[in-house]
C-alpha positions as a Markdown table, in Angstrom:
| # | Residue | x | y | z |
|---|---|---|---|---|
| 1 | Met | -102.8 | -15.7 | -41.4 |
| 2 | Ala | -100.5 | -18.1 | -39.6 |
| 3 | Ser | -96.8 | -17.1 | -39.5 |
| 4 | Gln | -94.4 | -18.9 | -41.8 |
| 5 | Phe | -91.8 | -18.6 | -38.9 |
| 6 | Glu | -91.5 | -20.7 | -35.8 |
| 7 | Val | -90.0 | -19.6 | -32.6 |
| 8 | Thr | -88.3 | -21.9 | -30.1 |
| 9 | Phe | -87.1 | -20.8 | -26.7 |
| 10 | Asp | -84.3 | -22.4 | -24.7 |
| 11 | Asp | -83.1 | -21.5 | -21.2 |
| 12 | Asp | -80.0 | -23.7 | -21.6 |
| 13 | Pro | -77.2 | -21.7 | -23.3 |
| 14 | Ala | -75.2 | -24.9 | -24.1 |
| 15 | Arg | -78.1 | -26.5 | -25.8 |
| 16 | Phe | -78.8 | -23.2 | -27.7 |
| 17 | Leu | -75.2 | -23.1 | -28.9 |
| 18 | Glu | -75.4 | -26.7 | -30.1 |
| 19 | Arg | -78.3 | -25.7 | -32.3 |
| 20 | Ala | -77.3 | -22.2 | -33.4 |
| 21 | Gly | -73.5 | -22.3 | -33.1 |
| 22 | Ala | -72.8 | -22.8 | -36.7 |
| 23 | Trp | -75.2 | -20.0 | -37.7 |
| 24 | Leu | -73.5 | -17.7 | -35.2 |
| 25 | Ala | -70.1 | -18.7 | -36.4 |
| 26 | Ala | -71.0 | -17.9 | -40.0 |
| 27 | Glu | -70.9 | -14.1 | -39.1 |
| 28 | Pro | -69.0 | -14.0 | -35.9 |
| 29 | Val | -68.5 | -10.3 | -35.7 |
| 30 | Val | -72.2 | -9.5 | -36.1 |
| 31 | Ser | -73.2 | -12.2 | -33.6 |
| 32 | Thr | -70.5 | -11.3 | -31.1 |
| 33 | Val | -72.9 | -10.2 | -28.3 |
| 34 | Val | -75.1 | -13.3 | -28.4 |
| 35 | Ala | -72.2 | -15.6 | -28.9 |
| 36 | Thr | -70.1 | -14.3 | -26.0 |
| 37 | Ile | -73.0 | -14.1 | -23.5 |
| 38 | Ala | -74.2 | -17.6 | -24.4 |
| 39 | Glu | -70.7 | -19.1 | -24.1 |
| 40 | Arg | -70.1 | -17.2 | -20.8 |
| 41 | Leu | -73.4 | -18.5 | -19.3 |
| 42 | Ala | -72.7 | -22.0 | -20.6 |
| 43 | Gln | -69.3 | -22.0 | -18.9 |
| 44 | Ala | -70.8 | -20.7 | -15.7 |
| 45 | Ala | -73.3 | -23.5 | -15.7 |
| 46 | Arg | -70.6 | -26.1 | -16.2 |
| 47 | Thr | -68.6 | -24.8 | -13.2 |
| 48 | Gly | -71.6 | -24.3 | -10.9 |
| 49 | Ala | -70.9 | -20.5 | -10.8 |
| 50 | Arg | -73.7 | -17.9 | -10.5 |
| 51 | Ile | -75.4 | -17.9 | -13.9 |
| 52 | Leu | -77.4 | -14.8 | -14.2 |
| 53 | Asp | -79.1 | -12.3 | -11.9 |
| 54 | Ala | -81.9 | -11.2 | -14.2 |
| 55 | Pro | -85.7 | -11.8 | -14.4 |
| 56 | Tyr | -85.4 | -13.3 | -17.8 |
| 57 | Ser | -82.9 | -15.8 | -19.2 |
| 58 | Trp | -83.6 | -17.3 | -22.6 |
| 59 | Phe | -82.3 | -17.7 | -26.1 |
| 60 | Ala | -84.6 | -18.0 | -29.1 |
| 61 | Val | -84.2 | -19.5 | -32.5 |
| 62 | Val | -86.5 | -18.4 | -35.3 |
| 63 | Thr | -86.8 | -20.8 | -38.2 |
| 64 | Asp | -88.5 | -20.4 | -41.6 |
| 65 | Ala | -91.0 | -22.7 | -43.4 |
| 66 | Ala | -88.1 | -24.9 | -44.5 |
| 67 | Gly | -86.8 | -25.3 | -41.0 |
| 68 | Glu | -83.7 | -23.2 | -41.6 |
| 69 | Ile | -82.6 | -20.6 | -39.0 |
| 70 | Ala | -83.8 | -17.2 | -40.0 |
| 71 | Gly | -82.6 | -15.4 | -36.9 |
| 72 | Val | -81.7 | -15.6 | -33.2 |
| 73 | Ala | -82.4 | -13.5 | -30.1 |
| 74 | Met | -81.9 | -13.6 | -26.4 |
| 75 | Arg | -83.2 | -12.0 | -23.2 |
| 76 | Thr | -80.5 | -11.9 | -20.6 |
| 77 | Ala | -80.0 | -8.2 | -19.8 |
| 78 | Pro | -79.7 | -7.6 | -16.1 |
| 79 | Phe | -80.9 | -4.0 | -16.3 |
| 80 | Ala | -84.4 | -2.6 | -16.7 |
| 81 | Pro | -86.4 | -2.8 | -18.9 |
| 82 | Tyr | -84.6 | -6.1 | -19.5 |
| 83 | Pro | -84.7 | -5.7 | -23.3 |
| 84 | Pro | -84.6 | -8.6 | -25.7 |
| 85 | Tyr | -81.6 | -8.5 | -28.0 |
| 86 | Leu | -82.1 | -9.4 | -31.7 |
| 87 | Leu | -79.7 | -10.2 | -34.4 |
| 88 | Ala | -80.6 | -9.6 | -38.0 |
| 89 | Met | -83.6 | -11.4 | -39.3 |
| 90 | Pro | -86.5 | -10.8 | -41.7 |
| 91 | Asp | -89.3 | -8.5 | -40.5 |
| 92 | Gly | -91.7 | -11.5 | -40.5 |
| 93 | Ala | -89.3 | -13.4 | -38.2 |
| 94 | Ala | -89.1 | -10.4 | -35.8 |
| 95 | Ala | -92.9 | -10.1 | -35.8 |
| 96 | Ala | -93.2 | -13.8 | -35.0 |
| 97 | Leu | -90.8 | -13.4 | -32.1 |
| 98 | Ala | -92.9 | -10.5 | -30.8 |
| 99 | Asp | -96.0 | -12.6 | -31.1 |
| 100 | Ala | -94.4 | -15.4 | -29.2 |
| 101 | Leu | -93.4 | -13.1 | -26.3 |
| 102 | Val | -96.9 | -11.6 | -26.0 |
| 103 | Asp | -98.4 | -15.1 | -26.1 |
| 104 | Arg | -96.0 | -16.1 | -23.3 |
| 105 | Gly | -97.2 | -13.2 | -21.2 |
| 106 | Glu | -93.8 | -11.4 | -21.0 |
| 107 | Glu | -93.7 | -7.7 | -20.5 |
| 108 | Val | -91.5 | -6.0 | -23.1 |
| 109 | Gly | -90.5 | -2.5 | -22.2 |
| 110 | Gly | -87.7 | -2.2 | -24.8 |
| 111 | Ala | -85.6 | -4.0 | -27.4 |
| 112 | Asn | -82.0 | -3.8 | -28.6 |
| 113 | Gly | -80.3 | -5.1 | -31.7 |
| 114 | Ala | -79.8 | -5.0 | -35.4 |
| 115 | Leu | -81.7 | -2.8 | -37.7 |
| 116 | Pro | -84.3 | -3.1 | -39.2 |
| 117 | Ala | -85.3 | -6.3 | -37.3 |
| 118 | Thr | -85.4 | -4.6 | -33.9 |
| 119 | Glu | -87.7 | -1.9 | -35.2 |
| 120 | Ala | -90.0 | -4.5 | -36.7 |
| 121 | Phe | -90.1 | -6.4 | -33.4 |
| 122 | Ala | -91.0 | -3.3 | -31.4 |
| 123 | Ala | -93.7 | -2.3 | -33.9 |
| 124 | Arg | -95.3 | -5.7 | -33.5 |
| 125 | Ile | -95.2 | -5.5 | -29.7 |
| 126 | Val | -97.0 | -2.1 | -29.9 |
| 127 | Asp | -99.5 | -3.5 | -32.3 |
| 128 | Arg | -100.3 | -6.4 | -29.9 |
| 129 | Ser | -99.9 | -4.6 | -26.5 |
| 130 | Gly | -100.1 | -0.9 | -27.1 |
| 131 | Gly | -97.7 | 1.8 | -26.2 |
| 132 | Asp | -95.2 | 4.0 | -28.0 |
| 133 | Val | -91.7 | 3.3 | -29.3 |
| 134 | Glu | -88.8 | 5.7 | -28.6 |
| 135 | Val | -85.2 | 5.5 | -29.6 |
| 136 | Arg | -82.8 | 5.5 | -26.6 |
| 137 | Met | -79.6 | 5.1 | -28.5 |
| 138 | His | -78.2 | 4.5 | -32.0 |
| 139 | Thr | -75.1 | 2.3 | -31.8 |
| 140 | Arg | -72.7 | 1.0 | -34.4 |
| 141 | Leu | -70.6 | -2.1 | -34.4 |
| 142 | Phe | -67.0 | -1.8 | -35.7 |
| 143 | Glu | -64.3 | -4.3 | -36.6 |
| 144 | Leu | -60.6 | -3.4 | -36.6 |
| 145 | Gly | -59.1 | -3.6 | -40.0 |
| 146 | Thr | -55.4 | -2.5 | -40.2 |
| 147 | Leu | -54.3 | -1.1 | -36.9 |
| 148 | Val | -53.1 | 2.5 | -37.2 |
| 149 | Asp | -50.7 | 3.4 | -34.4 |
| 150 | Pro | -51.8 | 6.4 | -32.4 |
| 151 | Ala | -49.5 | 9.2 | -31.1 |
| 152 | Pro | -47.4 | 7.9 | -28.2 |
| 153 | Ala | -48.8 | 8.4 | -24.7 |
| 154 | Arg | -46.8 | 8.5 | -21.5 |
| 155 | Gly | -47.0 | 5.4 | -19.5 |
| 156 | Arg | -47.6 | 1.8 | -20.4 |
| 157 | Leu | -50.3 | -1.0 | -20.6 |
| 158 | Arg | -50.4 | -3.8 | -18.1 |
| 159 | Leu | -53.0 | -6.3 | -16.8 |
| 160 | Ala | -55.1 | -5.2 | -13.8 |
| 161 | Tyr | -54.0 | -6.5 | -10.4 |
| 162 | Asp | -56.4 | -8.4 | -8.2 |
| 163 | Glu | -56.3 | -5.7 | -5.6 |
| 164 | Glu | -57.5 | -3.2 | -8.2 |
| 165 | Ala | -60.9 | -4.9 | -8.5 |
| 166 | Pro | -62.7 | -2.2 | -6.4 |
| 167 | Leu | -61.3 | 0.5 | -8.6 |
| 168 | Ala | -62.1 | -1.3 | -11.8 |
| 169 | Leu | -65.7 | -1.9 | -10.6 |
| 170 | Asp | -66.1 | 1.8 | -9.8 |
| 171 | Trp | -64.7 | 2.7 | -13.3 |
| 172 | Phe | -67.1 | 0.2 | -14.9 |
| 173 | His | -70.0 | 2.0 | -13.3 |
| 174 | Arg | -68.7 | 5.5 | -14.0 |
| 175 | Phe | -68.1 | 4.6 | -17.6 |
| 176 | His | -71.9 | 4.5 | -18.3 |
| 177 | Val | -72.6 | 7.7 | -16.4 |
| 178 | Asp | -69.9 | 9.6 | -18.2 |
| 179 | Ala | -70.8 | 8.1 | -21.6 |
| 180 | Asp | -74.3 | 9.3 | -21.1 |
| 181 | Glu | -73.0 | 12.8 | -20.3 |
| 182 | Gln | -70.7 | 12.9 | -23.4 |
| 183 | Ala | -73.5 | 11.8 | -25.7 |
| 184 | Gly | -76.2 | 13.9 | -24.2 |
| 185 | His | -78.2 | 10.9 | -23.1 |
| 186 | His | -80.1 | 10.2 | -19.9 |
| 187 | Gly | -81.0 | 6.9 | -18.2 |
| 188 | His | -78.4 | 4.5 | -19.5 |
| 189 | Ala | -76.3 | 4.3 | -16.4 |
| 190 | Ser | -78.7 | 1.8 | -14.8 |
| 191 | Arg | -77.1 | -1.0 | -17.0 |
| 192 | Ala | -73.9 | -0.6 | -14.9 |
| 193 | Glu | -75.8 | -2.3 | -12.0 |
| 194 | Gly | -75.5 | -5.6 | -13.8 |
| 195 | Thr | -71.7 | -5.6 | -13.3 |
| 196 | Thr | -70.7 | -7.0 | -9.9 |
| 197 | Met | -67.5 | -7.3 | -8.0 |
| 198 | Asp | -67.6 | -11.1 | -8.8 |
| 199 | Asp | -67.8 | -10.2 | -12.5 |
| 200 | Val | -64.8 | -7.8 | -12.3 |
| 201 | Arg | -62.7 | -10.3 | -10.3 |
| 202 | Asp | -63.5 | -13.0 | -12.8 |
| 203 | Arg | -62.4 | -10.7 | -15.7 |
| 204 | Ile | -59.2 | -9.8 | -13.9 |
| 205 | Arg | -58.4 | -13.5 | -13.2 |
| 206 | Asn | -58.9 | -14.3 | -16.8 |
| 207 | Gly | -56.7 | -11.4 | -18.1 |
| 208 | Arg | -59.5 | -9.4 | -19.6 |
| 209 | Ile | -59.0 | -6.0 | -17.9 |
| 210 | Trp | -56.0 | -3.8 | -18.7 |
| 211 | Met | -54.8 | -0.6 | -17.0 |
| 212 | Trp | -52.8 | 2.2 | -18.7 |
| 213 | Val | -50.5 | 3.3 | -15.9 |
| 214 | Asp | -48.2 | 6.2 | -15.3 |
| 215 | Asp | -44.5 | 6.0 | -14.5 |
| 216 | Gly | -45.4 | 5.3 | -10.9 |
| 217 | Asp | -47.6 | 2.3 | -11.9 |
| 218 | Thr | -50.8 | 4.2 | -10.9 |
| 219 | Pro | -53.8 | 3.4 | -13.1 |
| 220 | Arg | -55.0 | 6.3 | -15.3 |
| 221 | His | -57.3 | 4.4 | -17.7 |
| 222 | Leu | -59.1 | 1.0 | -18.1 |
| 223 | Thr | -59.7 | -1.0 | -21.2 |
| 224 | Gly | -61.7 | -4.3 | -21.0 |
| 225 | Ala | -62.3 | -7.1 | -23.5 |
| 226 | Asn | -64.6 | -10.0 | -23.7 |
| 227 | Pro | -63.3 | -13.6 | -24.1 |
| 228 | Pro | -63.3 | -14.5 | -27.8 |
| 229 | Ala | -66.3 | -16.4 | -29.2 |
| 230 | Tyr | -65.8 | -17.9 | -32.7 |
| 231 | Gly | -62.6 | -16.1 | -33.0 |
| 232 | Val | -63.9 | -12.6 | -32.2 |
| 233 | Ser | -63.4 | -10.5 | -29.1 |
| 234 | Arg | -65.3 | -7.4 | -28.2 |
| 235 | Ile | -63.5 | -4.5 | -26.5 |
| 236 | Gly | -65.2 | -2.6 | -23.7 |
| 237 | Pro | -65.5 | -0.8 | -21.5 |
| 238 | Val | -63.0 | 1.9 | -22.4 |
| 239 | Tyr | -62.8 | 4.4 | -19.6 |
| 240 | Thr | -60.6 | 7.3 | -18.6 |
| 241 | Pro | -61.5 | 9.4 | -15.6 |
| 242 | Lys | -62.3 | 13.0 | -16.5 |
| 243 | Glu | -59.2 | 14.4 | -14.7 |
| 244 | His | -56.9 | 12.2 | -16.9 |
| 245 | Arg | -58.5 | 12.8 | -20.3 |
| 246 | Gly | -56.8 | 14.5 | -23.3 |
| 247 | Arg | -53.5 | 12.6 | -22.8 |
| 248 | Gly | -54.1 | 9.9 | -25.4 |
| 249 | Tyr | -54.5 | 7.1 | -22.9 |
| 250 | Ala | -57.6 | 5.6 | -24.5 |
| 251 | Ser | -56.1 | 5.5 | -28.0 |
| 252 | Ala | -52.9 | 4.0 | -26.7 |
| 253 | Ala | -54.6 | 1.4 | -24.6 |
| 254 | Val | -57.1 | 0.3 | -27.2 |
| 255 | Ala | -54.4 | 0.0 | -29.8 |
| 256 | Glu | -52.2 | -2.1 | -27.5 |
| 257 | Val | -55.0 | -4.4 | -26.4 |
| 258 | Ser | -56.1 | -4.8 | -30.1 |
| 259 | Arg | -52.5 | -5.7 | -31.0 |
| 260 | Leu | -52.4 | -8.4 | -28.3 |
| 261 | Leu | -55.7 | -9.9 | -29.5 |
| 262 | Gln | -54.7 | -9.8 | -33.2 |
| 263 | Ala | -51.4 | -11.4 | -32.3 |
| 264 | Asp | -53.4 | -14.4 | -31.0 |
| 265 | Gly | -55.4 | -14.6 | -34.3 |
| 266 | Ile | -58.5 | -12.9 | -32.8 |
| 267 | Arg | -60.6 | -10.5 | -34.7 |
| 268 | Val | -61.3 | -7.3 | -32.7 |
| 269 | Ser | -64.7 | -5.6 | -32.5 |
| 270 | Leu | -66.4 | -2.9 | -30.4 |
| 271 | Phe | -69.5 | -0.8 | -30.2 |
| 272 | Thr | -69.9 | 2.9 | -30.2 |
| 273 | Asp | -72.7 | 5.3 | -29.4 |
| 274 | Gln | -73.3 | 7.2 | -32.6 |
| 275 | Ala | -74.0 | 10.3 | -30.6 |
| 276 | Asn | -70.6 | 10.3 | -28.9 |
| 277 | Pro | -68.2 | 12.1 | -31.3 |
| 278 | Thr | -65.2 | 11.5 | -29.1 |
| 279 | Ser | -65.2 | 7.7 | -29.1 |
| 280 | Asn | -66.2 | 7.5 | -32.8 |
| 281 | Arg | -63.3 | 9.7 | -33.8 |
| 282 | Ile | -60.8 | 7.7 | -31.7 |
| 283 | Tyr | -61.8 | 4.3 | -33.1 |
| 284 | Val | -62.0 | 5.3 | -36.7 |
| 285 | Ala | -58.5 | 6.9 | -36.4 |
| 286 | Leu | -57.2 | 3.6 | -35.1 |
| 287 | Gly | -58.5 | 1.7 | -38.1 |
| 288 | Phe | -61.9 | 0.4 | -36.9 |
| 289 | Glu | -64.4 | 0.1 | -39.8 |
| 290 | Pro | -68.2 | 0.1 | -39.4 |
| 291 | Val | -70.0 | -3.3 | -39.8 |
| 292 | Val | -73.7 | -2.8 | -38.9 |
| 293 | Asp | -75.9 | -0.2 | -37.3 |
| 294 | Met | -78.0 | -1.1 | -34.3 |
| 295 | Val | -80.5 | 0.6 | -32.0 |
| 296 | Glu | -81.8 | 0.6 | -28.5 |
| 297 | Leu | -85.5 | 1.2 | -28.1 |
| 298 | Thr | -87.9 | 1.7 | -25.2 |
| 299 | Ile | -91.6 | 0.7 | -25.4 |
| 300 | Gln | -94.0 | 2.5 | -23.1 |
């Protein structure tokens, strides 16, 4: 039986946003990952900057029989297995997307995104191409409601300096390694390879990396945030080196960054690994509320 859904791929992020922008803006917190990446790539293309160092670079719109958007997805991840990322959509739409990728001859070794669409997509890939599906990580998207001030921490928040880019890049990479360790995972650290010195310097220039520093202005913690898309900014990474943990730096920094964003009328979101009790406890205590559960899958 022919699918009632149609899948259209686009390698031009600006053109994708023209078509799907209103749909993304209708639920800007849920769509934050797709929206921020599409806008970043569109801006890079306009300025002639490096666009993406990844083997796949596309955005997809899935429409129903009436021609209405039923869901969107993208494949831009710069880390193996270069998983497609799906927002919420009907199971049939997810299956149609999987069929389209198989028909295009793309290898799909994983999938990330909203439940249950991502599971339906992976199941269809297996039906068509074989293999087994395994869960790599259960994640949860949060939005900040009313900010709850944490206990005071010694030091202060400031924007990262240009000369701190090497330190920030090291901490970006160490964040994934330590997060794996805290949650009892293995194999997620490879995604840090997608963050380059150019990425970090660009974030610093645009005021998107903050340091929590001690009385001598020495960094003890890093909090990053993505530029807002449709009025929503996503915080991350949030990293404190092991030797400086337990002093309240993460709570203090995330609270202050969130306060700055909200003062500009921006809604604040972030992701947590559901297996990491430390980060989940910190964010809930600050007033973050769960929005949607997501999953990261491998297909082998």
